[in-house]
TORBA-171513 format. One record per residue: residue in three letters; x, y, z of N, C-alpha, C, CB in turn. Coordinates in Angstrom, 2 decimals, decimal comma, always signed. Glycine has a CB too. Layout:
   type        nu        nv        nw       cau       cav       caw        cu        cv        cw       cbu       cbv       cbw
    Ala         X         Y         Z         X         Y         Z         X         Y         Z         X         Y         Z
...
END
This chain:
   type        nu        nv        nw       cau       cav       caw        cu        cv        cw       cbu       cbv       cbw
    Met    -14,49     -4,00     -6,62    -14,29     -5,41     -6,40    -12,87     -5,63     -5,89    -14,55     -6,22     -7,68
    Gly    -12,73     -6,64     -5,05    -11,43     -7,06     -4,56    -11,17     -8,48     -5,04    -11,35     -6,97     -3,01
    Phe     -9,93     -8,78     -5,38     -9,59    -10,09     -5,93     -8,44    -10,70     -5,15     -9,23     -9,99     -7,42
    Ser     -8,46    -12,04     -4,98     -7,35    -12,73     -4,33     -7,38    -14,20     -4,76     -7,43    -12,60     -2,78
    Arg     -6,31    -14,89     -4,42     -6,24    -16,33     -4,67     -6,70    -17,07     -3,42     -4,80    -16,78     -5,08
    Asp     -7,26    -18,24     -3,61     -7,64    -19,08     -2,48     -6,37    -19,61     -1,84     -8,58    -20,24     -2,93
    Pro     -6,25    -19,57     -0,50     -5,01    -20,00     +0,14     -4,71    -21,50     -0,02     -5,06    -19,68     +1,60
    Glu     -5,77    -22,32     -0,15     -5,54    -23,77     -0,28     -5,40    -24,23     -1,74     -6,68    -24,53     +0,36
    Asp     -6,02    -23,52     -2,66     -6,01    -23,91     -4,07     -5,59    -22,70     -4,90     -7,41    -24,45     -4,53
    Lys     -4,34    -22,66     -5,33     -3,79    -21,50     -6,04     -4,45    -21,25     -7,40     -2,30    -21,69     -6,22
    Glu     -5,12    -22,22     -7,95     -5,81    -22,04     -9,23     -7,18    -21,40     -9,04     -5,95    -23,37     -9,94
    Leu     -7,70    -21,43     -7,81     -9,01    -20,88     -7,52     -8,87    -19,42     -7,12     -9,72    -21,70     -6,40
    Leu     -9,60    -18,56     -7,78     -9,55    -17,12     -7,51    -10,84    -16,70     -6,82     -9,35    -16,31     -8,82
    Arg    -10,76    -15,59     -6,07    -11,93    -15,09     -5,37    -12,14    -13,62     -5,71    -11,78    -15,28     -3,84
    Met    -13,39    -13,28     -5,89    -13,77    -11,91     -6,21    -14,84    -11,51     -5,18    -14,31    -11,77     -7,71
    Ala    -14,61    -10,38     -4,51    -15,57     -9,94     -3,49    -15,87     -8,46     -3,67    -15,03    -10,22     -2,07
    Arg    -17,04     -8,06     -3,25    -17,45     -6,66     -3,37    -16,77     -5,81     -2,31    -18,96     -6,54     -3,24
    Val    -16,33     -4,66     -2,73    -15,75     -3,70     -1,80    -16,88     -2,85     -1,23    -14,68     -2,81     -2,50
    Lys    -17,79     -2,45     -2,06    -18,93     -1,64     -1,65    -20,16     -2,16     -2,36    -18,70     -0,13     -1,95
    Asn    -21,28     -2,17     -1,65    -22,49     -2,71     -2,24    -23,70     -1,92     -1,76    -22,64     -4,19     -1,90
    Asn    -24,32     -1,19     -2,64    -25,53     -0,46     -2,31    -26,77     -1,09     -2,94    -25,41     +0,99     -2,74
    Leu    -26,58     -2,17     -3,69    -27,68     -2,71     -4,47    -28,37     -3,92     -3,83    -27,18     -3,09     -5,81
    Ser    -27,74     -4,56     -2,87    -28,37     -5,71     -2,22    -27,81     -5,87     -0,82    -28,16     -7,01     -3,05
    Arg    -28,47     -6,71     -0,03    -28,01     -6,96     +1,33    -26,80     -7,88     +1,36    -29,13     -7,54     +2,16
    Lys    -26,77     -8,81     +0,44    -25,72     -9,82     +0,45    -24,40     -9,23     +0,01    -26,10    -11,00     -0,46
    Arg    -23,33     -9,50     +0,77    -22,02     -8,94     +0,45    -21,03    -10,01     +0,02    -21,47     -8,19     +1,65
    Ser    -21,50    -11,20     -0,26    -20,57    -12,25     -0,65    -20,06    -12,02     -2,07    -21,24    -13,63     -0,54
    Gly    -19,04    -12,78     -2,42    -18,47    -12,68     -3,75    -18,57    -14,02     -4,46    -17,02    -12,21     -3,69
    Met    -17,69    -14,22     -5,43    -17,70    -15,45     -6,22    -16,30    -16,04     -6,28    -18,24    -15,18     -7,64
    Lys    -16,27    -17,37     -6,39    -15,03    -18,10     -6,63    -15,03    -18,47     -8,12    -14,91    -19,39     -5,70
    Tyr    -13,84    -18,47     -8,72    -13,76    -18,80    -10,14    -12,36    -19,28    -10,50    -14,15    -17,59    -11,00
    Arg    -12,28    -19,91    -11,65    -11,01    -20,33    -12,23    -10,96    -19,78    -13,65    -10,84    -21,90    -12,21
    Ile     -9,76    -19,51    -14,12     -9,62    -19,13    -15,53     -9,07    -20,35    -16,25     -8,69    -17,86    -15,72
    Glu     -9,90    -20,93    -17,08     -9,54    -22,13    -17,83     -9,31    -21,74    -19,29    -10,66    -23,21    -17,72
    Glu     -8,79    -22,66    -20,03     -8,57    -22,45    -21,45     -9,52    -23,35    -22,22     -7,09    -22,74    -21,85
    Val    -10,22    -22,77    -23,21    -11,09    -23,57    -24,06    -10,68    -23,34    -25,51    -12,60    -23,20    -23,84
    Glu    -10,98    -24,34    -26,32    -10,65    -24,23    -27,73    -11,91    -23,85    -28,50    -10,04    -25,57    -28,26
    Ile    -11,77    -22,84    -29,35    -12,92    -22,39    -30,15    -12,53    -22,41    -31,64    -13,38    -20,97    -29,72
    Thr    -13,56    -22,44    -32,46    -13,35    -22,38    -33,90    -13,54    -20,94    -34,35    -14,33    -23,35    -34,67
    Leu    -12,54    -20,41    -35,03    -12,60    -19,05    -35,53    -13,36    -18,98    -36,85    -11,19    -18,49    -35,69
    Ala    -13,68    -17,78    -37,29    -14,45    -17,59    -38,52    -13,78    -18,22    -39,74    -14,66    -16,10    -38,77
    Asp    -12,44    -18,25    -39,75    -11,73    -18,83    -40,90    -11,60    -20,35    -40,81    -10,35    -18,21    -41,03
    Gly    -12,20    -20,95    -39,75    -12,16    -22,39    -39,59    -11,01    -22,90    -38,74    -12,10    -23,03    -40,91
    Ser    -10,06    -22,03    -38,41     -8,93    -22,46    -37,57     -9,38    -22,52    -36,11     -7,71    -21,49    -37,73
    Met     -8,57    -23,21    -35,32     -8,87    -23,37    -33,89     -7,96    -22,45    -33,08     -8,69    -24,86    -33,44
    Ala     -8,48    -21,96    -31,96     -7,69    -21,10    -31,07     -8,07    -21,39    -29,62     -7,91    -19,60    -31,41
    Lys     -7,06    -21,32    -28,77     -7,33    -21,49    -27,33     -7,50    -20,10    -26,73     -6,16    -22,28    -26,61
    Val     -8,57    -19,93    -25,97     -8,87    -18,63    -25,36     -9,22    -18,84    -23,88    -10,05    -17,92    -26,11
    Pro     -9,02    -17,79    -23,07     -9,38    -17,91    -21,66    -10,90    -17,97    -21,48     -8,81    -16,73    -20,86
    His    -11,30    -18,67    -20,44    -12,72    -18,86    -20,16    -12,88    -18,89    -18,64    -13,26    -20,19    -20,81
    Val    -13,86    -18,16    -18,12    -14,12    -18,14    -16,68    -15,02    -19,31    -16,32    -14,76    -16,78    -16,24
    Glu    -14,56    -20,12    -15,38    -15,36    -21,23    -14,86    -15,76    -20,85    -13,44    -14,57    -22,61    -14,89
    Trp    -17,04    -20,58    -13,22    -17,52    -20,16    -11,91    -17,55    -21,35    -10,96    -18,93    -19,51    -12,01
    Ala    -17,13    -21,13     -9,70    -17,00    -22,24     -8,74    -17,82    -22,00     -7,47    -15,53    -22,44     -8,37
    Gly    -18,80    -21,14     -7,54    -19,68    -20,93     -6,38    -19,41    -19,62     -5,67    -19,53    -22,06     -5,41
    Glu    -20,15    -19,45     -4,58    -20,03    -18,21     -3,82    -18,83    -18,21     -2,89    -21,30    -17,96     -3,02
    Cys    -18,35    -17,02     -2,62    -17,26    -16,79     -1,67    -17,89    -16,11     -0,46    -16,08    -15,91     -2,31
    Glu    -17,75    -16,68     +0,70    -18,40    -16,13     +1,89    -17,73    -14,87     +2,42    -18,42    -17,17     +2,97
    Glu    -16,44    -14,68     +2,15    -15,71    -13,53     +2,67    -16,04    -12,28     +1,86    -14,19    -13,79     +2,66
    Asp    -16,07    -11,14     +2,55    -16,20     -9,89     +1,82    -14,79     -9,38     +1,51    -17,03     -8,83     +2,63
    Ala    -14,70     -8,26     +0,80    -13,40     -7,75     +0,36    -12,49     -7,42     +1,54    -13,58     -6,51     -0,51
    Asp    -13,04     -6,86     +2,62    -12,22     -6,54     +3,79    -11,60     -7,80     +4,39    -13,07     -5,81     +4,84
    Gln    -12,39     -8,86     +4,48    -11,88    -10,11     +5,02    -10,81    -10,72     +4,11    -13,02    -11,11     +5,21
    Leu    -11,02    -10,64     +2,79    -10,01    -11,17     +1,86     -8,70    -10,40     +1,99    -10,53    -11,09     +0,42
    Met     -8,79     -9,07     +2,13     -7,58     -8,25     +2,29     -6,86     -8,60     +3,59     -7,93     -6,76     +2,26
    Ala     -7,61     -8,81     +4,66     -7,00     -9,17     +5,95     -6,30    -10,53     +5,85     -8,08     -9,21     +7,07
    Ile     -6,91    -11,47     +5,15     -6,31    -12,80     +4,96     -5,00    -12,67     +4,18     -7,28    -13,74     +4,22
    Glu     -5,01    -11,89     +3,10     -3,80    -11,69     +2,29     -2,70    -11,00     +3,08     -4,13    -10,87     +1,03
    Lys     -3,08    -10,02     +3,87     -2,10     -9,28     +4,68     -1,46    -10,21     +5,71     -2,77     -8,08     +5,38
    Glu     -2,28    -11,02     +6,37     -1,77    -11,95     +7,38     -0,87    -13,01     +6,72     -2,93    -12,64     +8,13
    Lys     -1,27    -13,48     +5,55     -0,47    -14,46     +4,82     +0,90    -13,87     +4,50     -1,18    -14,91     +3,53
    Gly     +0,93    -12,62     +4,06     +2,19    -11,95     +3,75     +3,07    -11,82     +4,98     +1,93    -10,59     +3,17
    Arg     +2,48    -11,50     +6,11     +3,26    -11,39     +7,35     +3,85    -12,73     +7,75     +2,39    -10,83     +8,49
    Arg     +3,04    -13,80     +7,61     +3,54    -15,13     +7,96     +4,70    -15,53     +7,07     +2,42    -16,16     +7,87
    Leu     +4,65    -15,12     +5,82     +5,71    -15,46     +4,87     +6,89    -14,51     +4,94     +5,16    -15,48     +3,46
    Gly     +6,79    -13,50     +5,81     +7,89    -12,56     +5,98     +7,96    -11,50     +4,91     +9,16    -13,29     +6,03
    Glu     +6,87    -11,31     +4,15     +6,87    -10,30     +3,11     +6,79     -8,92     +3,75     +5,69    -10,51     +2,13
    Thr     +7,43     -7,97     +3,15     +7,38     -6,60     +3,63     +6,40     -5,83     +2,78     +8,79     -5,94     +3,60
    Thr     +5,42     -5,21     +3,42     +4,45     -4,42     +2,68     +5,07     -3,07     +2,33     +3,14     -4,23     +3,50
    Ala     +4,45     -2,36     +1,42     +4,93     -1,02     +1,05     +4,95     -0,11     +2,27     +4,05     -0,40     -0,07
    Leu     +3,96     -0,27     +3,15     +3,90     +0,55     +4,35     +5,05     +0,20     +5,31     +2,56     +0,37     +5,06
    Asp     +5,33     -1,10     +5,47     +6,45     -1,52     +6,32     +7,77     -0,99     +5,77     +6,49     -3,06     +6,44
    Lys     +7,93     -1,09     +4,45     +9,16     -0,60     +3,81     +9,31     +0,90     +4,03     +9,15     -0,92     +2,29
    Ala     +8,22     +1,64     +3,86     +8,25     +3,09     +4,05     +8,57     +3,44     +5,50     +6,92     +3,72     +3,63
    Lys     +7,99     +2,70     +6,43     +8,23     +2,97     +7,86     +9,70     +2,75     +8,20     +7,33     +2,08     +8,74
    Gln    +10,27     +1,64     +7,74    +11,68     +1,36     +8,02    +12,58     +2,43     +7,39    +12,07     -0,04     +7,49
    Trp    +12,30     +2,78     +6,14    +13,12     +3,77     +5,45    +13,02     +5,12     +6,14    +12,69     +3,89     +3,98
    Leu    +11,80     +5,52     +6,50    +11,58     +6,83     +7,10    +12,27     +6,94     +8,46    +10,08     +7,11     +7,26
    Arg    +12,16     +5,91     +9,27    +12,82     +5,94    +10,59    +14,34     +6,02    +10,42    +12,45     +4,68    +11,41
    Ser    +14,86     +5,28     +9,47    +16,30     +5,30     +9,22    +16,74     +6,67     +8,72    +16,69     +4,21     +8,21
    Arg    +15,95     +7,24     +7,82    +16,31     +8,53     +7,22    +16,23     +9,68     +8,23    +15,42     +8,82     +6,04
    Leu    +15,28     +9,60     +9,16    +15,07    +10,69    +10,11    +15,82    +10,51    +11,43    +13,61    +10,83    +10,39
    Lys    +16,54     +9,41    +11,58    +17,20     +9,13    +12,87    +18,25    +10,18    +13,25    +17,85     +7,77    +12,82
    Asp    +18,83    +10,85    +12,26    +19,86    +11,85    +12,55    +19,30    +13,27    +12,67    +20,91    +11,82    +11,46
    Gly    +18,01    +13,41    +12,57    +17,40    +14,72    +12,74    +16,43    +15,06    +11,62    +18,46    +15,77    +12,82
    Pro    +15,75    +16,20    +11,76    +14,74    +16,62    +10,78    +15,32    +16,79     +9,38    +14,10    +17,91    +11,22
    Val    +14,47    +16,53     +8,38    +14,86    +16,64     +6,97    +13,78    +17,46     +6,26    +15,03    +15,23     +6,31
    Glu    +14,24    +18,34     +5,37    +13,31    +19,16     +4,59    +12,37    +18,25     +3,78    +14,09    +20,12     +3,66
    Ser    +11,10    +18,57     +3,78    +10,07    +17,74     +3,14    +10,38    +17,44     +1,68     +8,73    +18,41     +3,24
    Ser    +10,68    +18,46     +0,88    +10,89    +18,22     -0,55    +12,09    +17,30     -0,78    +11,11    +19,56     -1,29
    Arg    +13,12    +17,45     +0,01    +14,30    +16,59     -0,10    +13,94    +15,15     +0,30    +15,45    +17,12     +0,81
    Leu    +13,15    +15,02     +1,36    +12,71    +13,70     +1,83    +11,89    +12,99     +0,76    +11,89    +13,84     +3,13
    Phe    +10,97    +13,71     +0,13    +10,13    +13,11     -0,90    +10,96    +12,66     -2,10     +9,05    +14,10     -1,35
    Asp    +11,95    +13,46     -2,51    +12,81    +13,10     -3,63    +13,62    +11,84     -3,31    +13,75    +14,25     -3,97
    Glu    +14,18    +11,78     -2,11    +14,98    +10,61     -1,71    +14,11     +9,36     -1,60    +15,68    +10,88     -0,38
    Ala    +12,90     +9,53     -1,09    +11,99     +8,39     -0,97    +11,63     +7,86     -2,36    +10,70     +8,79     -0,19
    Lys    +11,35     +8,76     -3,28    +11,02     +8,35     -4,65    +12,17     +7,56     -5,27    +10,69     +9,59     -5,52
    Ala    +13,40     +8,03     -5,05    +14,57     +7,33     -5,57    +14,73     +5,94     -4,94    +15,84     +8,16     -5,32
    Ala    +14,22     +5,80     -3,71    +14,29     +4,50     -3,02    +13,09     +3,61     -3,33    +14,39     +4,72     -1,52
    Gly    +12,19     +4,09     -4,20    +11,02     +3,29     -4,58     +9,87     +3,38     -3,59    +11,42     +1,87     -4,74
    Ile     +9,82     +4,46     -2,83     +8,78     +4,64     -1,82     +7,93     +5,84     -2,22     +9,39     +4,84     -0,40
    Ser     +6,63     +5,63     -2,27     +5,74     +6,70     -2,71     +5,50     +7,73     -1,61     +4,41     +6,12     -3,17
    Arg     +5,16     +8,91     -2,04     +4,81     +9,99     -1,11     +3,60     +9,59     -0,27     +4,53    +11,31     -1,89
    Asp     +2,63     +8,91     -0,91     +1,44     +8,45     -0,18     +1,81     +7,50     +0,95     +0,46     +7,77     -1,14
    Ser     +2,77     +6,61     +0,70     +3,20     +5,68     +1,76     +3,81     +6,44     +2,93     +4,23     +4,66     +1,20
    Leu     +4,59     +7,48     +2,65     +5,17     +8,29     +3,73     +4,08     +8,92     +4,58     +6,09     +9,38     +3,16
    Phe     +3,06     +9,45     +3,93     +1,97    +10,08     +4,68     +1,15     +9,05     +5,46     +1,05    +10,85     +3,72
    Arg     +0,99     +7,84     +4,91     +0,28     +6,79     +5,67     +1,07     +6,42     +6,91     +0,06     +5,53     +4,79
    Val     +2,39     +6,34     +6,81     +3,22     +6,04     +7,98     +3,05     +7,15     +9,02     +4,72     +5,90     +7,58
    Lys     +3,11     +8,38     +8,57     +3,02     +9,51     +9,49     +1,69     +9,52    +10,25     +3,19    +10,83     +8,72
    Arg     +0,61     +9,12     +9,57     -0,71     +9,10    +10,21     -0,90     +7,92    +11,16     -1,80     +9,07     +9,15
    Gln     -0,06     +6,90    +11,03     -0,20     +5,69    +11,85     +0,14     +5,97    +13,31     +0,69     +4,58    +11,31
    Glu     -0,72     +5,50    +14,20     -0,48     +5,63    +15,63     +0,79     +4,87    +16,00     -1,69     +5,10    +16,45
    Gly     +1,66     +5,51    +16,76     +2,88     +4,85    +17,22     +3,96     +4,69    +16,18     +2,54     +3,53    +17,75
    Ser     +3,87     +5,41    +15,07     +4,87     +5,27    +14,00     +6,21     +5,89    +14,39     +4,35     +5,91    +12,72
    Gly     +6,18     +6,83    +15,35     +7,41     +7,51    +15,74     +7,72     +8,72    +14,89     +8,55     +6,56    +15,69
    Val     +6,85     +9,02    +13,92     +7,06    +10,17    +13,05     +6,21    +11,32    +13,57     +6,72     +9,83    +11,56
    Ala     +6,86    +12,45    +13,80     +6,17    +13,62    +14,34     +5,42    +14,35    +13,23     +7,17    +14,58    +15,03
    Pro     +4,43    +15,15    +13,60     +3,79    +15,99    +12,59     +4,84    +16,91    +11,96     +2,63    +16,82    +13,19
    Ala     +4,69    +17,20    +10,67     +5,63    +18,09     +9,99     +5,58    +19,47    +10,64     +5,30    +18,20     +8,46
    Phe     +6,71    +20,15    +10,62     +6,75    +21,50    +11,16     +7,37    +22,43    +10,14     +7,54    +21,55    +12,50
    Lys     +7,11    +23,71    +10,31     +7,52    +24,70     +9,32     +8,45    +25,71     +9,96     +6,30    +25,40     +8,70
    Ile     +9,56    +25,98     +9,28    +10,47    +27,06     +9,68    +10,52    +28,01     +8,50    +11,92    +26,51    +10,08
    Gly     +9,99    +29,20     +8,69     +9,89    +30,13     +7,57     +8,93    +29,56     +6,55    +11,26    +30,40     +6,93
    Ala     +9,40    +29,38     +5,33     +8,57    +28,83     +4,26     +8,90    +27,37     +3,98     +8,75    +29,65     +2,98
    Val     +9,72    +26,75     +4,82    +10,21    +25,39     +4,57     +9,61    +24,40     +5,58    +11,75    +25,34     +4,63
    Trp     +9,05    +23,30     +5,05     +8,48    +22,24     +5,90     +9,53    +21,17     +6,16     +7,21    +21,62     +5,24
    Phe     +9,50    +20,59     +7,37    +10,43    +19,54     +7,78     +9,67    +18,36     +8,36    +11,44    +20,08     +8,80
    Trp    +10,27    +17,17     +8,23     +9,77    +15,96     +8,88    +10,81    +15,55     +9,90     +9,49    +14,81     +7,83
    Ser    +10,32    +14,95    +11,00    +11,24    +14,47    +12,03    +10,59    +13,31    +12,78    +11,62    +15,61    +13,01
    Leu    +11,41    +12,66    +13,59    +10,88    +11,65    +14,50    +10,38    +12,34    +15,75    +11,96    +10,58    +14,84
    Thr     +9,55    +11,64    +16,52     +9,08    +12,20    +17,78    +10,18    +12,02    +18,81     +7,75    +11,52    +18,24
    Gly    +10,11    +12,76    +19,89    +11,09    +12,62    +20,97    +11,86    +13,89    +21,17    +12,04    +11,48    +20,69
    Pro    +12,45    +14,06    +22,35    +13,12    +15,31    +22,69    +14,37    +15,61    +21,87    +13,47    +15,31    +24,13
    Thr    +15,08    +14,57    +21,42    +16,33    +14,83    +20,69    +16,09    +15,07    +19,21    +17,29    +13,67    +20,87
    Ala    +14,92    +14,70    +18,70    +14,67    +14,80    +17,26    +14,75    +16,24    +16,78    +13,31    +14,22    +16,92
    Ala    +14,10    +17,16    +17,47    +14,09    +18,55    +17,01    +15,44    +19,23    +17,21    +13,02    +19,34    +17,75
    Ala    +16,25    +18,71    +18,14    +17,55    +19,31    +18,41    +18,55    +19,01    +17,31    +18,08    +18,82    +19,74
    Lys    +18,36    +17,94    +16,55    +19,29    +17,53    +15,50    +18,80    +18,08    +14,16    +19,43    +15,98    +15,43
    Met    +19,32    +19,17    +13,74    +18,92    +19,74    +12,45    +19,99    +19,43    +11,42    +18,68    +21,27    +12,56
    Glu    +19,59    +18,76    +10,32    +20,51    +18,46     +9,24    +20,52    +19,65     +8,29    +20,12    +17,14     +8,50
    Asp    +21,69    +20,24     +8,04    +21,81    +21,41     +7,18    +20,77    +22,46     +7,52    +21,68    +21,01     +5,72
    Pro    +20,84    +23,07     +8,70    +19,82    +24,04     +9,09    +19,69    +25,14     +8,05    +20,15    +24,65    +10,46
    Pro    +18,45    +25,48     +7,69    +18,27    +26,51     +6,67    +18,52    +27,91     +7,23    +16,86    +26,43     +6,08
    Glu    +18,92    +28,80     +6,36    +19,02    +30,20     +6,77    +17,61    +30,77     +6,66    +20,06    +31,00     +5,87
    Ile    +17,14    +31,35     +7,75    +15,79    +31,86     +7,79    +15,81    +33,37     +7,60    +15,10    +31,49     +9,12
    Asp    +15,05    +33,82     +6,65    +14,87    +35,25     +6,42    +13,80    +35,73     +7,39    +14,48    +35,56     +4,91
    Pro    +14,10    +36,70     +8,25    +13,11    +37,18     +9,21    +11,79    +37,60     +8,54    +13,68    +38,35    +10,00
    Ala    +11,84    +37,98     +7,28    +10,61    +38,38     +6,59     +9,67    +37,19     +6,39    +10,95    +39,01     +5,23
    Asp    +10,23    +35,95     +6,41     +9,40    +34,75     +6,24     +8,67    +34,36     +7,52    +10,26    +33,59     +5,78
    Leu     +9,09    +34,91     +8,66     +8,49    +34,53     +9,94     +7,21    +35,25    +10,23     +9,43    +34,77    +11,05
END
């Protein structure tokens, strides 16, 4: 299931199916979380959350995600992928960096390894496929000058080649 808030009514939530093998219909539901008062076994009263269903949601989960993503872009929010792309381009601008070092630095900057790999797979990201020298993997930007700029070039043991 995918969940989001309604863009016009912040109290209205939407739930949509991500995958559905049980029926043809792929719509979801709109709902609100309200508070109701109930009587407990000891006679005292307590307020508890209660789901108030508000009808069907015509969008499927993919459409809801696209709406949220577009809303974030309009508001100038930076997604994890955008943050990773900016960080990676900045980090690799001076030349290739050893993979393990890159992953450690990214983690310290709050960027996941998965985000780095998503950036690398993205068309037009400017990140070249990783390359290996001996037993060490490196990341770099694409372009003729990227491979020429080696940061702290490793000493290669001919036995590793």
